[in-house]
PyMOL Python script that loads the backbone (N, CA, C, O; Angstrom):
from pymol import cmd

cmd.read_pdbstr("""\
ATOM      1  N   UNK A   1      18.432  98.549 -22.413  1.00  0.00           N
ATOM      2  CA  UNK A   1      18.991  97.978 -23.617  1.00  0.00           C
ATOM      3  C   UNK A   1      20.371  98.580 -23.852  1.00  0.00           C
ATOM      4  O   UNK A   1      20.570  99.786 -23.708  1.00  0.00           O
ATOM      5  N   UNK A   2      21.306  97.733 -24.212  1.00  0.00           N
ATOM      6  CA  UNK A   2      22.664  98.166 -24.514  1.00  0.00           C
ATOM      7  C   UNK A   2      22.707  98.708 -25.934  1.00  0.00           C
ATOM      8  O   UNK A   2      22.273  98.040 -26.873  1.00  0.00           O
ATOM      9  N   UNK A   3      23.230  99.919 -26.090  1.00  0.00           N
ATOM     10  CA  UNK A   3      23.387 100.507 -27.413  1.00  0.00           C
ATOM     11  C   UNK A   3      24.868 100.519 -27.736  1.00  0.00           C
ATOM     12  O   UNK A   3      25.582 101.431 -27.318  1.00  0.00           O
ATOM     13  N   UNK A   4      25.346  99.522 -28.473  1.00  0.00           N
ATOM     14  CA  UNK A   4      26.774  99.510 -28.788  1.00  0.00           C
ATOM     15  C   UNK A   4      27.156 100.714 -29.632  1.00  0.00           C
ATOM     16  O   UNK A   4      26.504 101.017 -30.631  1.00  0.00           O
ATOM     17  N   UNK A   5      28.182 101.375 -29.237  1.00  0.00           N
ATOM     18  CA  UNK A   5      28.646 102.563 -29.931  1.00  0.00           C
ATOM     19  C   UNK A   5      29.704 102.180 -30.953  1.00  0.00           C
ATOM     20  O   UNK A   5      30.545 101.315 -30.709  1.00  0.00           O
ATOM     21  N   UNK A   6      29.645 102.835 -32.090  1.00  0.00           N
ATOM     22  CA  UNK A   6      30.651 102.587 -33.123  1.00  0.00           C
ATOM     23  C   UNK A   6      32.032 103.020 -32.645  1.00  0.00           C
ATOM     24  O   UNK A   6      33.041 102.604 -33.216  1.00  0.00           O
ATOM     25  N   UNK A   7      32.091 103.842 -31.616  1.00  0.00           N
ATOM     26  CA  UNK A   7      33.375 104.325 -31.098  1.00  0.00           C
ATOM     27  C   UNK A   7      34.149 103.243 -30.364  1.00  0.00           C
ATOM     28  O   UNK A   7      35.374 103.328 -30.272  1.00  0.00           O
ATOM     29  N   UNK A   8      33.467 102.217 -29.834  1.00  0.00           N
ATOM     30  CA  UNK A   8      34.166 101.197 -29.067  1.00  0.00           C
ATOM     31  C   UNK A   8      34.872 100.190 -29.961  1.00  0.00           C
ATOM     32  O   UNK A   8      35.769  99.476 -29.513  1.00  0.00           O
ATOM     33  N   UNK A   9      34.470 100.134 -31.212  1.00  0.00           N
ATOM     34  CA  UNK A   9      35.087  99.203 -32.159  1.00  0.00           C
ATOM     35  C   UNK A   9      35.944 100.027 -33.112  1.00  0.00           C
ATOM     36  O   UNK A   9      35.478 101.018 -33.673  1.00  0.00           O
ATOM     37  N   UNK A  10      37.172  99.624 -33.289  1.00  0.00           N
ATOM     38  CA  UNK A  10      38.158 100.436 -33.993  1.00  0.00           C
ATOM     39  C   UNK A  10      38.060 100.316 -35.514  1.00  0.00           C
ATOM     40  O   UNK A  10      38.998  99.856 -36.164  1.00  0.00           O
ATOM     41  N   UNK A  11      36.945 100.723 -36.068  1.00  0.00           N
ATOM     42  CA  UNK A  11      36.788 100.763 -37.507  1.00  0.00           C
ATOM     43  C   UNK A  11      36.111 102.080 -37.880  1.00  0.00           C
ATOM     44  O   UNK A  11      34.884 102.169 -37.847  1.00  0.00           O
ATOM     45  N   UNK A  12      36.877 103.085 -38.227  1.00  0.00           N
ATOM     46  CA  UNK A  12      36.318 104.414 -38.459  1.00  0.00           C
ATOM     47  C   UNK A  12      35.337 104.488 -39.622  1.00  0.00           C
ATOM     48  O   UNK A  12      34.466 105.359 -39.622  1.00  0.00           O
ATOM     49  N   UNK A  13      35.446 103.610 -40.608  1.00  0.00           N
ATOM     50  CA  UNK A  13      34.554 103.656 -41.764  1.00  0.00           C
ATOM     51  C   UNK A  13      33.238 102.921 -41.520  1.00  0.00           C
ATOM     52  O   UNK A  13      32.344 102.963 -42.365  1.00  0.00           O
ATOM     53  N   UNK A  14      33.110 102.261 -40.395  1.00  0.00           N
ATOM     54  CA  UNK A  14      31.950 101.444 -40.083  1.00  0.00           C
ATOM     55  C   UNK A  14      30.719 102.301 -39.827  1.00  0.00           C
ATOM     56  O   UNK A  14      30.788 103.309 -39.124  1.00  0.00           O
ATOM     57  N   UNK A  15      29.584 101.890 -40.406  1.00  0.00           N
ATOM     58  CA  UNK A  15      28.364 102.630 -40.110  1.00  0.00           C
ATOM     59  C   UNK A  15      27.589 101.934 -38.997  1.00  0.00           C
ATOM     60  O   UNK A  15      27.830 100.762 -38.709  1.00  0.00           O
ATOM     61  N   UNK A  16      26.678 102.639 -38.384  1.00  0.00           N
ATOM     62  CA  UNK A  16      25.937 102.147 -37.225  1.00  0.00           C
ATOM     63  C   UNK A  16      25.102 100.913 -37.569  1.00  0.00           C
ATOM     64  O   UNK A  16      24.995  99.993 -36.758  1.00  0.00           O
ATOM     65  N   UNK A  17      24.515 100.886 -38.754  1.00  0.00           N
ATOM     66  CA  UNK A  17      23.697  99.752 -39.176  1.00  0.00           C
ATOM     67  C   UNK A  17      24.518  98.468 -39.195  1.00  0.00           C
ATOM     68  O   UNK A  17      24.070  97.444 -38.679  1.00  0.00           O
ATOM     69  N   UNK A  18      25.689  98.505 -39.770  1.00  0.00           N
ATOM     70  CA  UNK A  18      26.553  97.324 -39.835  1.00  0.00           C
ATOM     71  C   UNK A  18      26.931  96.836 -38.445  1.00  0.00           C
ATOM     72  O   UNK A  18      26.971  95.632 -38.190  1.00  0.00           O
ATOM     73  N   UNK A  19      27.203  97.764 -37.560  1.00  0.00           N
ATOM     74  CA  UNK A  19      27.558  97.411 -36.190  1.00  0.00           C
ATOM     75  C   UNK A  19      26.402  96.694 -35.491  1.00  0.00           C
ATOM     76  O   UNK A  19      26.608  95.662 -34.852  1.00  0.00           O
ATOM     77  N   UNK A  20      25.206  97.231 -35.610  1.00  0.00           N
ATOM     78  CA  UNK A  20      24.042  96.636 -34.949  1.00  0.00           C
ATOM     79  C   UNK A  20      23.750  95.248 -35.513  1.00  0.00           C
ATOM     80  O   UNK A  20      23.470  94.322 -34.752  1.00  0.00           O
ATOM     81  N   UNK A  21      23.811  95.093 -36.814  1.00  0.00           N
ATOM     82  CA  UNK A  21      23.548  93.794 -37.443  1.00  0.00           C
ATOM     83  C   UNK A  21      24.602  92.774 -37.023  1.00  0.00           C
ATOM     84  O   UNK A  21      24.264  91.637 -36.693  1.00  0.00           O
ATOM     85  N   UNK A  22      25.861  93.164 -37.033  1.00  0.00           N
ATOM     86  CA  UNK A  22      26.935  92.239 -36.663  1.00  0.00           C
ATOM     87  C   UNK A  22      26.826  91.801 -35.199  1.00  0.00           C
ATOM     88  O   UNK A  22      27.001  90.623 -34.889  1.00  0.00           O
ATOM     89  N   UNK A  23      26.540  92.737 -34.312  1.00  0.00           N
ATOM     90  CA  UNK A  23      26.401  92.398 -32.894  1.00  0.00           C
ATOM     91  C   UNK A  23      25.189  91.480 -32.692  1.00  0.00           C
ATOM     92  O   UNK A  23      25.257  90.526 -31.916  1.00  0.00           O
ATOM     93  N   UNK A  24      24.095  91.761 -33.378  1.00  0.00           N
ATOM     94  CA  UNK A  24      22.899  90.931 -33.248  1.00  0.00           C
ATOM     95  C   UNK A  24      23.155  89.506 -33.737  1.00  0.00           C
ATOM     96  O   UNK A  24      22.733  88.542 -33.097  1.00  0.00           O
ATOM     97  N   UNK A  25      23.842  89.373 -34.865  1.00  0.00           N
ATOM     98  CA  UNK A  25      24.145  88.036 -35.388  1.00  0.00           C
ATOM     99  C   UNK A  25      25.066  87.267 -34.445  1.00  0.00           C
ATOM    100  O   UNK A  25      24.864  86.078 -34.198  1.00  0.00           O
ATOM    101  N   UNK A  26      26.073  87.953 -33.926  1.00  0.00           N
ATOM    102  CA  UNK A  26      26.996  87.286 -32.997  1.00  0.00           C
ATOM    103  C   UNK A  26      26.285  86.912 -31.702  1.00  0.00           C
ATOM    104  O   UNK A  26      26.531  85.838 -31.153  1.00  0.00           O
ATOM    105  N   UNK A  27      25.409  87.780 -31.207  1.00  0.00           N
ATOM    106  CA  UNK A  27      24.660  87.482 -29.986  1.00  0.00           C
ATOM    107  C   UNK A  27      23.760  86.264 -30.194  1.00  0.00           C
ATOM    108  O   UNK A  27      23.617  85.438 -29.292  1.00  0.00           O
ATOM    109  N   UNK A  28      23.165  86.150 -31.356  1.00  0.00           N
ATOM    110  CA  UNK A  28      22.327  84.987 -31.654  1.00  0.00           C
ATOM    111  C   UNK A  28      23.162  83.709 -31.678  1.00  0.00           C
ATOM    112  O   UNK A  28      22.729  82.675 -31.168  1.00  0.00           O
ATOM    113  N   UNK A  29      24.359  83.775 -32.267  1.00  0.00           N
ATOM    114  CA  UNK A  29      25.250  82.603 -32.270  1.00  0.00           C
ATOM    115  C   UNK A  29      25.590  82.182 -30.849  1.00  0.00           C
ATOM    116  O   UNK A  29      25.546  80.996 -30.522  1.00  0.00           O
ATOM    117  N   UNK A  30      25.925  83.139 -30.014  1.00  0.00           N
ATOM    118  CA  UNK A  30      26.285  82.858 -28.621  1.00  0.00           C
ATOM    119  C   UNK A  30      25.108  82.214 -27.892  1.00  0.00           C
ATOM    120  O   UNK A  30      25.275  81.228 -27.176  1.00  0.00           O
ATOM    121  N   UNK A  31      23.932  82.774 -28.080  1.00  0.00           N
ATOM    122  CA  UNK A  31      22.736  82.275 -27.411  1.00  0.00           C
ATOM    123  C   UNK A  31      22.384  80.861 -27.869  1.00  0.00           C
ATOM    124  O   UNK A  31      22.063  80.002 -27.048  1.00  0.00           O
ATOM    125  N   UNK A  32      22.443  80.623 -29.168  1.00  0.00           N
ATOM    126  CA  UNK A  32      22.114  79.299 -29.700  1.00  0.00           C
ATOM    127  C   UNK A  32      23.119  78.244 -29.237  1.00  0.00           C
ATOM    128  O   UNK A  32      22.735  77.115 -28.931  1.00  0.00           O
ATOM    129  N   UNK A  33      24.392  78.603 -29.186  1.00  0.00           N
ATOM    130  CA  UNK A  33      25.402  77.656 -28.726  1.00  0.00           C
ATOM    131  C   UNK A  33      25.188  77.298 -27.252  1.00  0.00           C
ATOM    132  O   UNK A  33      25.285  76.130 -26.875  1.00  0.00           O
ATOM    133  N   UNK A  34      24.901  78.290 -26.434  1.00  0.00           N
ATOM    134  CA  UNK A  34      24.660  78.050 -25.008  1.00  0.00           C
ATOM    135  C   UNK A  34      23.428  77.168 -24.808  1.00  0.00           C
ATOM    136  O   UNK A  34      23.420  76.288 -23.947  1.00  0.00           O
ATOM    137  N   UNK A  35      22.396  77.405 -25.602  1.00  0.00           N
ATOM    138  CA  UNK A  35      21.180  76.605 -25.495  1.00  0.00           C
ATOM    139  C   UNK A  35      21.432  75.164 -25.925  1.00  0.00           C
ATOM    140  O   UNK A  35      20.936  74.232 -25.293  1.00  0.00           O
ATOM    141  N   UNK A  36      22.195  74.976 -26.989  1.00  0.00           N
ATOM    142  CA  UNK A  36      22.495  73.631 -27.483  1.00  0.00           C
ATOM    143  C   UNK A  36      23.344  72.847 -26.485  1.00  0.00           C
ATOM    144  O   UNK A  36      23.178  71.637 -26.334  1.00  0.00           O
ATOM    145  N   UNK A  37      24.248  73.540 -25.810  1.00  0.00           N
ATOM    146  CA  UNK A  37      25.124  72.888 -24.836  1.00  0.00           C
ATOM    147  C   UNK A  37      24.477  72.776 -23.461  1.00  0.00           C
ATOM    148  O   UNK A  37      25.005  72.106 -22.573  1.00  0.00           O
ATOM    149  N   UNK A  38      23.337  73.429 -23.288  1.00  0.00           N
ATOM    150  CA  UNK A  38      22.659  73.383 -21.999  1.00  0.00           C
ATOM    151  C   UNK A  38      23.351  74.174 -20.919  1.00  0.00           C
ATOM    152  O   UNK A  38      23.098  73.964 -19.733  1.00  0.00           O
ATOM    153  N   UNK A  39      24.222  75.084 -21.315  1.00  0.00           N
ATOM    154  CA  UNK A  39      24.973  75.887 -20.350  1.00  0.00           C
ATOM    155  C   UNK A  39      24.275  77.186 -20.027  1.00  0.00           C
ATOM    156  O   UNK A  39      23.274  77.548 -20.645  1.00  0.00           O
ATOM    157  N   UNK A  40      24.813  77.872 -19.060  1.00  0.00           N
ATOM    158  CA  UNK A  40      24.281  79.162 -18.650  1.00  0.00           C
ATOM    159  C   UNK A  40      25.334  80.227 -18.940  1.00  0.00           C
ATOM    160  O   UNK A  40      26.516  80.044 -18.650  1.00  0.00           O
ATOM    161  N   UNK A  41      24.895  81.323 -19.506  1.00  0.00           N
ATOM    162  CA  UNK A  41      25.814  82.396 -19.862  1.00  0.00           C
ATOM    163  C   UNK A  41      26.114  83.285 -18.666  1.00  0.00           C
ATOM    164  O   UNK A  41      25.224  83.551 -17.857  1.00  0.00           O
ATOM    165  N   UNK A  42      27.371  83.755 -18.539  1.00  0.00           N
ATOM    166  CA  UNK A  42      27.723  84.635 -17.425  1.00  0.00           C
ATOM    167  C   UNK A  42      27.127  86.039 -17.580  1.00  0.00           C
ATOM    168  O   UNK A  42      26.858  86.710 -16.583  1.00  0.00           O
ATOM    169  N   UNK A  43      26.921  86.480 -18.813  1.00  0.00           N
ATOM    170  CA  UNK A  43      26.364  87.801 -19.119  1.00  0.00           C
ATOM    171  C   UNK A  43      25.329  87.646 -20.221  1.00  0.00           C
ATOM    172  O   UNK A  43      25.111  86.551 -20.740  1.00  0.00           O
ATOM    173  N   UNK A  44      24.698  88.758 -20.568  1.00  0.00           N
ATOM    174  CA  UNK A  44      23.739  88.743 -21.659  1.00  0.00           C
ATOM    175  C   UNK A  44      24.481  88.515 -22.973  1.00  0.00           C
ATOM    176  O   UNK A  44      25.625  88.945 -23.119  1.00  0.00           O
ATOM    177  N   UNK A  45      23.833  87.835 -23.941  1.00  0.00           N
ATOM    178  CA  UNK A  45      24.499  87.559 -25.220  1.00  0.00           C
ATOM    179  C   UNK A  45      24.969  88.812 -25.943  1.00  0.00           C
ATOM    180  O   UNK A  45      26.017  88.786 -26.588  1.00  0.00           O
ATOM    181  N   UNK A  46      24.223  89.906 -25.855  1.00  0.00           N
ATOM    182  CA  UNK A  46      24.636  91.138 -26.533  1.00  0.00           C
ATOM    183  C   UNK A  46      25.911  91.691 -25.901  1.00  0.00           C
ATOM    184  O   UNK A  46      26.809  92.150 -26.608  1.00  0.00           O
ATOM    185  N   UNK A  47      25.991  91.649 -24.583  1.00  0.00           N
ATOM    186  CA  UNK A  47      27.210  92.106 -23.909  1.00  0.00           C
ATOM    187  C   UNK A  47      28.414  91.278 -24.343  1.00  0.00           C
ATOM    188  O   UNK A  47      29.487  91.820 -24.607  1.00  0.00           O
ATOM    189  N   UNK A  48      28.232  89.972 -24.415  1.00  0.00           N
ATOM    190  CA  UNK A  48      29.325  89.085 -24.840  1.00  0.00           C
ATOM    191  C   UNK A  48      29.709  89.342 -26.290  1.00  0.00           C
ATOM    192  O   UNK A  48      30.890  89.305 -26.636  1.00  0.00           O
ATOM    193  N   UNK A  49      28.718  89.602 -27.143  1.00  0.00           N
ATOM    194  CA  UNK A  49      28.994  89.875 -28.555  1.00  0.00           C
ATOM    195  C   UNK A  49      29.779  91.164 -28.720  1.00  0.00           C
ATOM    196  O   UNK A  49      30.732  91.215 -29.498  1.00  0.00           O
ATOM    197  N   UNK A  50      29.392  92.202 -28.000  1.00  0.00           N
ATOM    198  CA  UNK A  50      30.118  93.474 -28.075  1.00  0.00           C
ATOM    199  C   UNK A  50      31.561  93.269 -27.637  1.00  0.00           C
ATOM    200  O   UNK A  50      32.480  93.794 -28.266  1.00  0.00           O
ATOM    201  N   UNK A  51      31.768  92.516 -26.571  1.00  0.00           N
ATOM    202  CA  UNK A  51      33.123  92.256 -26.086  1.00  0.00           C
ATOM    203  C   UNK A  51      33.949  91.489 -27.119  1.00  0.00           C
ATOM    204  O   UNK A  51      35.151  91.721 -27.242  1.00  0.00           O
ATOM    205  N   UNK A  52      33.314  90.577 -27.862  1.00  0.00           N
ATOM    206  CA  UNK A  52      34.030  89.864 -28.922  1.00  0.00           C
ATOM    207  C   UNK A  52      34.583  90.832 -29.961  1.00  0.00           C
ATOM    208  O   UNK A  52      35.716  90.680 -30.418  1.00  0.00           O
ATOM    209  N   UNK A  53      33.781  91.829 -30.334  1.00  0.00           N
ATOM    210  CA  UNK A  53      34.237  92.806 -31.323  1.00  0.00           C
ATOM    211  C   UNK A  53      35.267  93.771 -30.738  1.00  0.00           C
ATOM    212  O   UNK A  53      36.225  94.138 -31.419  1.00  0.00           O
ATOM    213  N   UNK A  54      35.083  94.179 -29.504  1.00  0.00           N
ATOM    214  CA  UNK A  54      36.022  95.098 -28.860  1.00  0.00           C
ATOM    215  C   UNK A  54      37.395  94.451 -28.727  1.00  0.00           C
ATOM    216  O   UNK A  54      38.417  95.105 -28.931  1.00  0.00           O
ATOM    217  N   UNK A  55      37.416  93.175 -28.386  1.00  0.00           N
ATOM    218  CA  UNK A  55      38.677  92.466 -28.179  1.00  0.00           C
ATOM    219  C   UNK A  55      39.217  91.844 -29.471  1.00  0.00           C
ATOM    220  O   UNK A  55      40.137  91.027 -29.427  1.00  0.00           O
ATOM    221  N   UNK A  56      38.658  92.222 -30.604  1.00  0.00           N
ATOM    222  CA  UNK A  56      39.104  91.767 -31.941  1.00  0.00           C
ATOM    223  C   UNK A  56      39.044  90.261 -32.124  1.00  0.00           C
ATOM    224  O   UNK A  56      39.834  89.708 -32.889  1.00  0.00           O
ATOM    225  N   UNK A  57      38.142  89.594 -31.452  1.00  0.00           N
ATOM    226  CA  UNK A  57      37.936  88.166 -31.707  1.00  0.00           C
ATOM    227  C   UNK A  57      37.108  87.971 -32.973  1.00  0.00           C
ATOM    228  O   UNK A  57      37.189  86.933 -33.630  1.00  0.00           O
ATOM    229  N   UNK A  58      36.311  88.984 -33.303  1.00  0.00           N
ATOM    230  CA  UNK A  58      35.508  88.989 -34.524  1.00  0.00           C
ATOM    231  C   UNK A  58      35.658  90.356 -35.160  1.00  0.00           C
ATOM    232  O   UNK A  58      35.882  91.354 -34.474  1.00  0.00           O
ATOM    233  N   UNK A  59      35.531  90.393 -36.483  1.00  0.00           N
ATOM    234  CA  UNK A  59      35.638  91.652 -37.212  1.00  0.00           C
ATOM    235  C   UNK A  59      34.448  91.797 -38.149  1.00  0.00           C
ATOM    236  O   UNK A  59      33.861  90.815 -38.602  1.00  0.00           O
ATOM    237  N   UNK A  60      34.120  93.025 -38.419  1.00  0.00           N
ATOM    238  CA  UNK A  60      33.029  93.334 -39.330  1.00  0.00           C
ATOM    239  C   UNK A  60      33.654  93.700 -40.670  1.00  0.00           C
ATOM    240  O   UNK A  60      34.449  94.636 -40.762  1.00  0.00           O
ATOM    241  N   UNK A  61      33.292  92.964 -41.693  1.00  0.00           N
ATOM    242  CA  UNK A  61      33.818  93.227 -43.026  1.00  0.00           C
ATOM    243  C   UNK A  61      32.716  93.838 -43.883  1.00  0.00           C
ATOM    244  O   UNK A  61      31.616  93.295 -43.975  1.00  0.00           O
ATOM    245  N   UNK A  62      33.019  94.959 -44.500  1.00  0.00           N
ATOM    246  CA  UNK A  62      32.088  95.616 -45.394  1.00  0.00           C
ATOM    247  C   UNK A  62      32.751  95.773 -46.755  1.00  0.00           C
ATOM    248  O   UNK A  62      33.953  96.027 -46.833  1.00  0.00           O
ATOM    249  N   UNK A  63      31.986  95.625 -47.817  1.00  0.00           N
ATOM    250  CA  UNK A  63      32.572  95.868 -49.145  1.00  0.00           C
ATOM    251  C   UNK A  63      32.924  97.343 -49.293  1.00  0.00           C
ATOM    252  O   UNK A  63      32.258  98.210 -48.727  1.00  0.00           O
ATOM    253  N   UNK A  64      33.968  97.616 -50.051  1.00  0.00           N
ATOM    254  CA  UNK A  64      34.395  99.000 -50.247  1.00  0.00           C
ATOM    255  C   UNK A  64      33.358  99.786 -51.044  1.00  0.00           C
ATOM    256  O   UNK A  64      33.086 100.951 -50.756  1.00  0.00           O
ATOM    257  N   UNK A  65      32.794  99.137 -52.037  1.00  0.00           N
ATOM    258  CA  UNK A  65      31.829  99.811 -52.883  1.00  0.00           C
ATOM    259  C   UNK A  65      30.566  98.950 -52.936  1.00  0.00           C
ATOM    260  O   UNK A  65      30.591  97.845 -53.478  1.00  0.00           O
ATOM    261  N   UNK A  66      29.491  99.438 -52.392  1.00  0.00           N
ATOM    262  CA  UNK A  66      28.252  98.655 -52.350  1.00  0.00           C
ATOM    263  C   UNK A  66      27.641  98.433 -53.722  1.00  0.00           C
ATOM    264  O   UNK A  66      26.842  97.512 -53.891  1.00  0.00           O
ATOM    265  N   UNK A  67      27.995  99.250 -54.707  1.00  0.00           N
ATOM    266  CA  UNK A  67      27.472  99.079 -56.048  1.00  0.00           C
ATOM    267  C   UNK A  67      28.040  97.845 -56.732  1.00  0.00           C
ATOM    268  O   UNK A  67      27.455  97.357 -57.699  1.00  0.00           O
ATOM    269  N   UNK A  68      29.151  97.337 -56.257  1.00  0.00           N
ATOM    270  CA  UNK A  68      29.771  96.150 -56.850  1.00  0.00           C
ATOM    271  C   UNK A  68      29.020  94.881 -56.504  1.00  0.00           C
ATOM    272  O   UNK A  68      29.239  93.850 -57.141  1.00  0.00           O
ATOM    273  N   UNK A  69      28.139  94.923 -55.514  1.00  0.00           N
ATOM    274  CA  UNK A  69      27.377  93.748 -55.116  1.00  0.00           C
ATOM    275  C   UNK A  69      26.333  93.520 -56.134  1.00  0.00           C
ATOM    276  O   UNK A  69      25.553  92.575 -56.017  1.00  0.00           O
TER     277      UNK A  69
END
""", "prot")
cmd.dss("prot")
cmd.show_as("cartoon", "prot")
cmd.util.cbc("prot")
cmd.orient("prot")
């Protein structure tokens, strides 16, 4: 299992939970799109999702103060 490290994504304030949730959601999007199109993925969806975040194609947004939610 790939354990994405918070160090590979350039957001120092990011916590590990947010990283795991964001990668999982993006991997699910990738997988569902490939299934709908009937295509085959070159790599595992999690690997592709991590690369999306590393290459800044997607960003993780967190509220500054969780009490404001």
